[in-house]
Backbone bond lengths (Angstrom), bond angles and torsions (degrees), N, CA, C in turn:
res aa  C-N    CA-C-N  psi(-1)  N-CA   C-N-CA  omega(-1)  CA-C   N-CA-C  phi
1 M - - - 1.460 - - 1.472 113.20 -
2 S 1.232 115.54 157.61 1.521 119.33 178.11 1.356 115.26 -73.06
3 G 1.317 124.22 157.49 1.347 126.67 -177.84 1.579 121.63 -78.76
4 N 1.365 111.61 -4.59 1.441 116.24 178.10 1.476 116.17 -94.11
5 R 1.334 115.86 13.71 1.518 119.18 -179.50 1.586 105.84 -88.51
6 R 1.261 113.47 145.98 1.558 117.76 169.67 1.439 106.40 -145.50
7 H 1.313 112.43 151.54 1.485 123.68 -179.53 1.534 108.76 -73.32
8 I 1.289 113.91 131.65 1.463 119.56 177.02 1.623 106.00 -114.55
9 P 1.314 121.96 109.82 1.349 127.34 -179.62 1.588 116.97 -50.90
10 K 1.254 116.06 147.23 1.462 118.41 176.37 1.574 114.32 -49.64
11 E 1.362 113.79 -45.06 1.383 115.21 -179.45 1.529 117.19 -58.15
12 Q 1.310 115.46 -32.14 1.406 122.52 179.74 1.561 108.27 -74.69
13 K 1.299 114.81 -39.70 1.531 117.51 175.95 1.473 111.74 -62.95
14 D 1.342 117.95 -42.70 1.384 120.94 171.16 1.487 116.87 -58.65
15 L 1.236 120.50 -38.85 1.511 123.35 166.83 1.460 114.95 -57.67
16 I 1.367 119.52 -40.82 1.417 120.32 175.86 1.474 112.72 -59.30
17 V 1.292 116.09 -37.05 1.528 118.66 177.39 1.554 112.75 -64.87
18 V 1.373 112.79 -43.45 1.493 119.37 174.75 1.473 110.68 -56.55
19 M 1.371 115.58 -51.29 1.477 118.39 -177.66 1.591 110.40 -64.94
20 A 1.295 119.55 -22.80 1.464 121.66 177.96 1.481 114.70 -65.79
21 H 1.325 118.03 -21.79 1.468 120.41 177.97 1.490 107.28 -70.57
22 H 1.346 124.09 -22.28 1.483 118.86 -177.14 1.501 110.07 -125.07
23 K 1.284 124.48 -9.59 1.455 124.58 -178.76 1.538 112.58 -132.02
24 S 1.247 118.13 160.24 1.481 125.36 -176.64 1.559 105.80 -88.01
25 A 1.313 116.30 159.17 1.453 122.88 -172.83 1.473 107.09 -60.89
26 T 1.281 125.33 -33.25 1.431 128.35 -178.65 1.483 109.68 -67.80
27 E 1.344 116.74 -43.39 1.410 121.04 -179.69 1.557 107.93 -67.16
28 I 1.268 118.95 -44.12 1.490 119.79 -179.32 1.649 109.28 -58.82
29 A 1.326 115.42 -43.54 1.391 121.27 -178.08 1.606 109.23 -64.21
30 D 1.366 115.66 -39.67 1.492 117.66 176.76 1.574 109.20 -62.09
31 E 1.263 113.61 -46.42 1.522 118.38 -172.46 1.471 114.42 -70.91
32 T 1.314 116.44 -37.04 1.451 121.74 -172.15 1.561 111.64 -96.58
33 G 1.253 120.02 -13.39 1.513 125.07 -178.32 1.591 109.69 70.14
34 I 1.255 113.39 13.30 1.538 116.27 165.31 1.410 112.35 -91.05
35 S 1.414 118.28 140.74 1.403 127.67 -178.02 1.571 113.42 -56.61
36 L 1.281 113.51 140.77 1.489 120.49 178.43 1.485 111.37 -50.47
37 R 1.230 116.15 -48.24 1.575 121.08 176.83 1.480 110.67 -56.26
38 T 1.309 117.60 -43.31 1.520 115.92 -176.93 1.552 108.50 -71.89
39 V 1.259 119.93 -29.91 1.494 119.05 -179.60 1.544 106.95 -70.77
40 Q 1.422 116.10 -45.22 1.425 115.13 179.88 1.568 112.78 -63.62
41 R 1.442 112.38 -33.67 1.535 110.56 -176.10 1.613 105.46 -66.88
42 V 1.373 111.99 -37.30 1.566 110.90 -173.91 1.494 109.37 -70.46
43 L 1.320 118.94 -37.00 1.610 119.63 177.22 1.556 108.60 -66.37
44 R 1.352 120.69 -38.07 1.403 115.49 176.67 1.497 114.61 -68.57
45 K 1.291 116.95 -42.50 1.498 119.38 173.15 1.513 112.70 -51.25
46 W 1.446 115.35 -42.84 1.398 119.13 179.49 1.526 115.13 -67.08
47 R 1.333 111.64 -39.29 1.559 116.42 179.27 1.588 107.13 -66.38
48 Q 1.337 119.49 -42.58 1.483 120.59 -173.08 1.568 109.16 -75.49
49 T 1.403 119.94 -35.89 1.477 115.36 -171.70 1.421 117.36 -119.93
50 G 1.456 113.33 -10.67 1.449 115.24 -172.74 1.453 117.81 85.87
51 S 1.361 118.84 -2.98 1.452 128.19 -173.05 1.489 104.43 -137.34
52 T 1.407 109.24 143.87 1.466 118.47 -174.57 1.694 109.18 -83.66
53 V 1.423 112.62 -20.42 1.406 115.03 -179.98 1.582 112.47 -115.54
54 R 1.260 121.76 161.36 1.530 124.67 174.77 1.501 104.33 -83.55
55 I 1.435 113.51 128.33 1.367 121.27 179.31 1.578 105.66 -105.13
56 P 1.236 119.90 113.69 1.560 113.94 -179.86 1.553 116.59 -66.66
57 I 1.214 118.43 143.62 1.421 116.68 -179.78 1.549 113.90 -68.17
58 E 1.371 117.84 -35.31 1.399 124.89 174.59 1.489 108.31 -129.98
59 L 1.264 117.85 137.01 1.441 119.58 178.77 1.479 108.56 -87.05
60 G 1.380 119.87 150.60 1.341 123.33 175.14 1.522 117.08 87.23
61 R 1.328 112.01 -172.27 1.494 118.75 -173.40 1.625 108.30 -71.15
62 P 1.384 119.93 145.80 1.397 118.50 -179.28 1.562 109.59 -66.31
63 R 1.351 117.71 146.87 1.359 122.27 -178.91 1.439 116.13 -70.24
64 I 1.341 120.37 140.53 1.480 123.53 -179.82 1.572 109.06 -89.90
65 L 1.326 115.87 -36.60 1.512 116.69 177.73 1.339 110.92 -98.01
66 T 1.505 115.51 151.34 1.352 125.56 -175.68 1.579 103.03 -87.55
67 A 1.346 116.14 163.40 1.440 118.16 176.20 1.439 116.02 -57.85
68 L 1.279 118.64 -33.24 1.481 123.60 176.49 1.524 110.71 -60.44
69 E 1.432 113.94 -48.04 1.457 120.04 178.86 1.503 112.58 -60.65
70 V 1.281 116.81 -42.94 1.550 125.10 179.89 1.552 106.08 -61.30
71 D 1.293 118.42 -45.07 1.473 119.29 176.48 1.370 116.82 -60.96
72 Y 1.392 115.54 -38.53 1.561 121.28 176.78 1.451 108.16 -63.14
73 L 1.360 119.92 -49.77 1.418 122.60 -178.20 1.512 113.19 -58.69
74 E 1.292 115.21 -48.03 1.456 120.24 176.05 1.521 114.82 -52.50
75 G 1.404 109.22 -41.25 1.554 113.54 174.91 1.384 114.62 -63.23
76 L 1.271 119.12 -36.55 1.454 120.52 176.37 1.463 109.72 -66.98
77 V 1.176 122.51 -42.32 1.436 120.83 -179.11 1.611 113.20 -67.54
78 L 1.426 112.69 -35.64 1.457 114.27 174.94 1.497 114.93 -67.73
79 R 1.361 119.14 -32.92 1.392 121.06 -179.78 1.444 115.04 -70.68
80 T 1.348 115.48 -41.24 1.458 123.04 179.07 1.562 114.57 -135.55
81 P 1.436 112.61 69.67 1.419 116.21 -172.22 1.601 113.27 -66.71
82 D 1.295 121.24 -22.45 1.361 119.60 -172.36 1.579 105.11 -75.82
83 V 1.263 124.42 -29.03 1.442 127.18 176.14 1.545 111.14 -62.26
84 Y 1.224 113.55 -43.76 1.587 116.97 -171.87 1.506 109.26 -96.04
85 T 1.281 123.53 -12.48 1.448 119.39 -177.70 1.478 117.46 -105.82
86 R 1.366 113.40 -28.23 1.479 114.74 -176.20 1.530 102.70 -147.04
87 G 1.300 112.68 157.34 1.560 120.81 175.45 1.494 114.32 83.64
88 Y 1.279 121.32 -4.68 1.466 119.15 178.05 1.585 109.14 -133.24
89 T 1.278 113.12 142.63 1.503 118.99 177.66 1.478 106.72 -134.89
90 R 1.379 113.27 159.49 1.462 116.81 -178.19 1.527 107.38 -101.66
91 K 1.385 109.98 131.50 1.488 118.47 -171.06 1.431 113.55 -138.04
92 T 1.305 119.88 166.19 1.432 122.71 179.06 1.619 104.44 -81.52
93 I 1.370 110.86 135.76 1.451 113.73 -179.76 1.392 114.67 -76.20
94 S 1.383 121.15 142.84 1.450 128.71 174.12 1.448 104.93 -103.80
95 R 1.415 117.60 119.92 1.474 121.72 -175.77 1.475 108.36 -99.57
96 S 1.345 115.43 139.02 1.410 126.93 179.45 1.498 108.12 -124.27
97 A 1.337 114.01 131.58 1.541 113.84 -179.45 1.474 110.55 -78.21
98 L 1.423 114.02 133.67 1.371 121.78 179.00 1.606 111.58 -60.20
99 E 1.289 112.25 -36.22 1.457 116.47 -177.53 1.597 115.45 -83.95
100 A 1.379 115.54 4.77 1.343 120.19 178.40 1.582 113.87 -63.40
101 S 1.378 117.96 135.42 1.451 123.66 177.70 1.525 113.06 -118.96
102 P 1.329 112.05 110.72 1.454 111.29 177.71 1.509 119.39 -53.37
103 L 1.258 116.57 -31.54 1.409 122.50 172.95 1.585 114.24 -62.14
104 K 1.272 113.86 -49.82 1.535 120.40 174.03 1.518 109.49 -58.46
105 R 1.280 118.13 -41.04 1.451 124.35 -178.29 1.605 110.02 -61.76
106 L 1.266 115.73 -48.36 1.509 117.93 176.42 1.496 114.00 -64.56
107 A 1.434 117.39 -36.07 1.422 119.12 179.24 1.541 108.94 -69.03
108 Y 1.277 118.96 -37.95 1.452 122.54 175.03 1.441 112.23 -64.43
109 Q 1.316 121.42 -42.69 1.455 127.76 177.98 1.538 108.57 -62.36
110 A 1.328 118.78 -38.88 1.444 121.44 -173.72 1.589 108.91 -73.99
111 A 1.424 113.05 -38.34 1.454 120.25 -178.63 1.600 108.54 -66.77
112 V 1.318 114.61 -49.44 1.459 118.00 -175.80 1.618 110.89 -79.13
113 G 1.321 118.53 -15.66 1.458 119.59 -177.66 1.447 112.94 -74.79
114 I 1.350 118.89 -12.24 1.489 119.05 179.53 1.458 110.35 -83.52
115 H 1.370 120.44 -13.80 1.490 118.90 171.70 1.413 118.12 -90.20
116 P 1.267 117.13 145.80 1.364 119.16 173.81 1.590 120.50 -66.20
117 A 1.331 120.36 144.46 1.541 115.38 -168.82 1.483 111.09 -59.02
118 R 1.332 118.78 -27.75 1.629 116.89 -174.45 1.458 107.71 -73.66
119 R 1.359 123.66 -6.14 1.391 120.42 174.47 1.537 116.41 -96.67
120 L 1.224 117.28 2.34 1.436 128.23 -176.24 1.529 111.85 -97.84
121 V 1.269 115.93 131.83 1.466 121.23 179.61 1.559 108.69 -134.15
122 F 1.419 107.80 130.09 1.446 117.08 -176.12 1.546 108.13 -114.69
123 L 1.391 115.58 139.89 1.451 116.41 174.50 1.476 109.63 -118.88
124 D 1.326 115.61 152.47 1.434 123.13 176.56 1.402 111.53 -108.76
125 E 1.321 125.52 107.20 1.425 130.59 -177.42 1.651 111.85 -98.04
126 S 1.355 113.98 77.92 1.433 117.87 177.77 1.458 113.66 -57.83
127 A 1.324 120.40 142.10 1.385 127.87 -176.52 1.463 111.60 -149.30
128 C 1.258 114.07 158.05 1.559 118.70 169.20 1.623 102.75 -115.61
129 N 1.370 115.43 112.86 1.353 119.06 -177.69 1.541 109.49 -145.18
130 R 1.242 119.44 -172.78 1.482 121.51 175.74 1.526 116.72 -58.14
131 H 1.258 116.37 -18.72 1.438 126.04 178.17 1.562 113.54 -80.40
132 T 1.266 116.68 -29.70 1.510 119.88 -174.18 1.547 114.42 -72.07
133 A 1.249 117.49 -21.59 1.531 124.19 -177.06 1.533 111.03 -92.94
134 K 1.356 122.54 4.03 1.455 118.54 -177.36 1.502 109.99 -74.39
135 R 1.278 111.77 161.93 1.443 122.46 -177.80 1.591 107.97 -67.91
136 L 1.439 111.04 138.45 1.447 116.78 -178.84 1.562 113.04 -100.60
137 K 1.308 117.04 -17.85 1.465 120.44 -174.28 1.526 107.59 -122.87
138 A 1.325 116.13 149.65 1.506 119.21 171.98 1.507 106.76 -154.09
139 W 1.364 116.67 172.66 1.428 127.40 -174.51 1.498 103.61 -97.56
140 A 1.433 116.12 141.14 1.473 118.91 176.48 1.451 106.13 -156.64
141 P 1.442 112.10 151.74 1.428 116.86 -178.20 1.558 109.40 -58.95
142 V 1.335 114.63 150.08 1.440 122.10 -179.08 1.532 108.34 -61.08
143 G 1.320 116.80 134.16 1.479 124.22 -177.37 1.577 110.42 85.17
144 E 1.297 123.06 1.10 1.443 121.20 177.38 1.527 110.63 -122.49
145 R 1.285 116.71 152.56 1.470 120.21 -178.93 1.529 108.92 -79.88
146 A 1.365 115.82 150.94 1.419 119.46 168.71 1.457 109.45 -86.59
147 R 1.428 116.32 109.67 1.388 119.74 -174.93 1.457 108.43 -117.67
148 R 1.398 111.41 157.59 1.551 115.94 172.86 1.521 103.13 -152.32
149 L 1.359 114.62 130.96 1.454 124.17 176.94 1.529 102.65 -87.45
150 D 1.424 114.04 131.70 1.345 116.70 -179.40 1.578 112.17 -144.69
151 F 1.274 120.32 160.37 1.451 123.00 176.41 1.506 108.62 -76.74
152 F 1.352 117.45 130.89 1.535 123.85 -178.02 1.480 110.24 -113.08
153 V 1.323 121.00 -10.17 1.476 119.60 -167.48 1.536 106.60 -65.93
154 R 1.264 112.58 122.19 1.525 117.92 -176.42 1.635 107.84 -105.80
155 G 1.160 118.73 -8.91 1.438 121.60 177.52 1.572 111.25 179.66
156 I 1.308 121.48 -165.42 1.343 126.90 176.08 1.602 112.78 -76.45
157 R 1.236 119.18 134.60 1.447 120.76 177.91 1.459 111.50 -112.29
C-alpha cells in the first residue's frame, strides 16, 4: 500500500454523510482535510449499502472444510474420543526402506570403517521424483515414532 493512506474512523465517515445533507463533496473535502475522492467513496458506499463502512459477512479466514465435512469429523471424534484427544501426537515420519538388509548394512560399515573420515566424500543428489511428494507428518501414539516402511529403490545397484 502507498504511504499516503490513513484510517478514517466510522464516526468521521458518518459525519461526512450528515454534512452531505447541507454541503457538496468538494466543500466537505475542503473543511475536513479528507481527499475529495475519499469523500465521494464514503458517500457512494452509504447510498449503496446504508452504511459508511464495509461489514464482512464472515469474520476471519475463509473456511476450508464444508459443513458436511465438519459434521463428519465431529462424528468421528464423538465415536472414539480417546483416539483423537489423548494418546496421539503429530510427528515427522521416519522412513525405513523395505529392501534394507541389516547384514548388508553391517558389511558396508565394516568395509567403510577401515578408512579415515577425512578420506570420505558424500554427495547430495537432489531430485524431483515420486518420492519428493510423500507425506512428511503422521499421527503416532505418545512415546512412539511415526514410522512408514517404503520402497527406496531408485535404480539398479
